[in-house]
Residue, then its C-alpha position, 0 to 999 in steps of 0.5 A: x561232203x567236199x569229196x561228194x561235191x567234187x565227184x559230182x562236178x567231175x562226173x558232170x564235166x565228164x558227161x557234158x564233154x564226153x559226148x561225140x559231136x558229129x557234123x554232117x559232111x555229106x555235101x562238103x564231101x560230094x555225097x549230099x544226095x537224097x535217095x528219095x522217099x523210100x518206105x522203110x529206107x534204102x540201102x548203102x554199100x561201101x565197097x571199092x568197086x574200081x579197085x583203086x584202094x579207096x572205098x566208094x559209096x553205092x546208094x539205093x534210090x526211089x522209083x524213077x531214079x537210078x542207083x547212085x555210085x560215088x567214086x572216092x577221089x582218093x582224098x576223102x571227096x567223092x564224085x558221081x560215077x556216070x558211065x558204069x551204072x546199070x539201068x535200074x530206075x525202080x525203087x531199090x532196098x539193098x545194094x550188095x557188091x559180091x563176087x558170086x562168079x569167082x572171077x576176081x571182081x565184085x558184081x552188083x546185086x540189087x534188091x527191090x520190094x516193088x519190081x524184083x531183084x537184079x543181078x548184074x555181072x561186072x564186065x569191067x566196062x559195063x554191067x550185064x543183067x544176068x538175073x534170068x541166066x543165073x536162075x533168079x526170078x524176075x517176079x517181085x518177091x517184095x525183097x528187103x534184104x539179101x545175104x551171100x555166103x557159101x552155106x554148102x562149102x562148095x566154093x561158090x557164094x549162095x544167096x539168101x533173100x529176105x522178103x516182106x510180103x504183107x499177105x505172108x504168101x511169099x517166103x524167104x528163099x535160099x538160092x544155091x550157086x551151081x557155079x555156071x554163071 
């Protein structure tokens, strides 16, 4: 009987003290920002876009707000990027950094369920919208997600986008990267 009581006390102590206590550090770290009211949520990406060895944060935002990029200040604190931001002030669903053109720097692909997707080539000092030049449609496809991968093993990342059209008239799409953008 004593062993059972001891076991119950020990188990209770483990359960009570075994929980992780997370604390909100966003504001203290410089990223206490609301992405707005995005139905079904928006995306976030952790990627070292400025090649300083520290992951930066990119956030999708609601309509009439540009995407948010926060640079890691190399000490765990973040500051807003103000110069290298593509003009994209419609609701975004996902932000993906990807080297689709194999030039050694990652470019930015943004999905949207209200205004169409955009592909921005990273030209080091600015982003250039190359959506049309890359052969991607500007039409709104009600895209929520995107995945990049080399499905045909030709050395170029291809794009698969997931659409959520309530009328079920727009399918998902797979775009083959032909390596000329």
